[in-house]
N, C-alpha and C positions, 0 to 999 in steps of 0.2 A: 277339180283337184284341190283348189285353194280352200274349198269348203271343208275339206277333211282336217285342215289345220286350225279352223276357227274354234274358239272356245264355245262351250255349250250355250251360253247366254247370247252369243252373237248369231246363232242359227235362226233365232226368232226375230222377225222384223218388229220394229216398234209399232205398237198400235196406239191409237188415240189421236187427239188433235195436236197440231203443232204449228209453228210459224206464226203467221198473222192471225189465224184463228185462235191461237193460244193467247195472243194479246187481247183479243176481244173477250175471251173467257176471264182473264184477270181483271179487265175493266168492269165486266158485269158483276163480279163478286166482290170487288173492293172499291172502286171509284164511284160507280153508280149508286150503291147503297149510301155512301157518304154524301153524295149530292142530294139524295132523297132526304136525309136527316137535316142537311142545311136548309132545304126548302121548307121543312116543317118550321124551322126557326123564322123564316121569312113570313110565313103565315101567322105565327104568334106575334111577331112584331107589327104586322100590318093591321090585324084586327083582334087585338087582345080581349075585347069585350064581347065579341060576337060568337056565342057558343055554337050556333048553327053553322056558321062559316067554318069555324075551327074544326068542328066535327067532320064536316065534309072534306075539308082540306087535309086533315090528318088521315082520313080513310083513303083518299087518293094517293097520298104520300106513302103510306104503309103498303098499299097495293103496288106502287112503283118499286119500292124496296124489295118486296117479296117477289115480284115478277122479274126483277133484275137478277136476283139470286137464283130463282127457278130457271131462267134462261141460261145462266152460266153453268149451272149444274147439269142441265140436260145436254148442253154442248159437250161438256167434259165427259159425260157418260155415254155420249154418242147415241142418244135415243133417236128413233126414227123421226120424231116430231120436233126435234131440237131446232132445226133451221126455221121451221114455220113459227114456232113459239118465239124465237129471237126476232124474227121479222115483225111479228105483232108487237113485241116489246118496243122495237125501234119506232114504230108508228105511235104507240102510246107515249113514248118518251118525248117525241116532237109535240104531241098534243098537250102533254102534261107540263112541259117546261115553258111553253109560250105564255100562259097566264102567270106562271110563277115569276118569270122575268119581267112581265108588265107590272105586276104588283111590287116587285123589288124596285123597279125604276120609279114608280110613283112614290114609294117610301123615301127614296133618296132625294127626289126633287122636293118633296114636302119638308125634308130636313134642312134644305138650303134656306138661310134667312133671306127674306125678300126685302129688297131696297130698290125702289124704282130708279133712283139716281145713280146707283152703283152698277158698274158693268160686271161685278162679281157674280151676281145672280144669273145673268145671261151666260157667262163663261162656264159656270159650274153646271148649269142646266144642259148646255151644249155638250159638256164633257160626259155627263150622265147619259145623254141620248146616244152619244158615240159608243159608250161602253155597252149600252143596251143593244145597239145594232151589231156590235162585234159578238156579244154573247148569243144573240138569237141566230146570227149567222153560223156560229160554231155549233150550236144545237142542231140546226138544220143540216149543215154539212156532215156532222158526225153521224146523225141518224140516216140520212140519205146515202152517204158514202158506204157505211156498213151494210145497209140494205142492198145496195147495188153489188157490193162484194159477195154477199150471201147468194145473190141470184146468179151472178156471172162467173164466179170462181170455179175453175175445174177441180181444184183441191177440195173445195166444199162439196162439189158434186160427187167426187170419189169417196170422201169420208161419209157422206150421207146420200147414198144412191136413192133415186126415186123408187117408190114401191111399185112392184110389178102387179098389174091387174090382169084379169082374164080377158080384157078387151083387146089385147095385142096378139092373141093367139091366132096363128095362121090356120084358117079352116078351108083350105083349098082342096082337101081330099074329097073325092066323089064316091 
């Protein structure tokens, strides 16, 4: 009886992703591409004269940016392969950022002036190493955490039901 008094637009349930999955979508289309652009800058700072390295690095970085946007868009449009694509992206993210962070750490350590008598070098190097450990932990926790969420979440399974195959058909008829 209450349904009779609803406005017409309230009769339709909201479709699409929401909640925590919406947060992942916004991260995939805004923050992750920005991180990809920043990582390109790391590559140019690390090896400005190596055309081969820069070409490979830029290709992997652009692939990261495009893959991030692709994963976000497929999630928002709720394509059947969106969760699988996003899981592959999260694995790629982990593999991609590990060398980027190592290169960045080496750049920072190389920029510290070395003086064997001063404790400054040891302190700054330790600070850079601590920062590296925090960053690599964040990358791993982010990627693994979202991956687990995509695998275990009931909301994700409801929004992206597994495809039905002909293998589950009961053929007990004689």
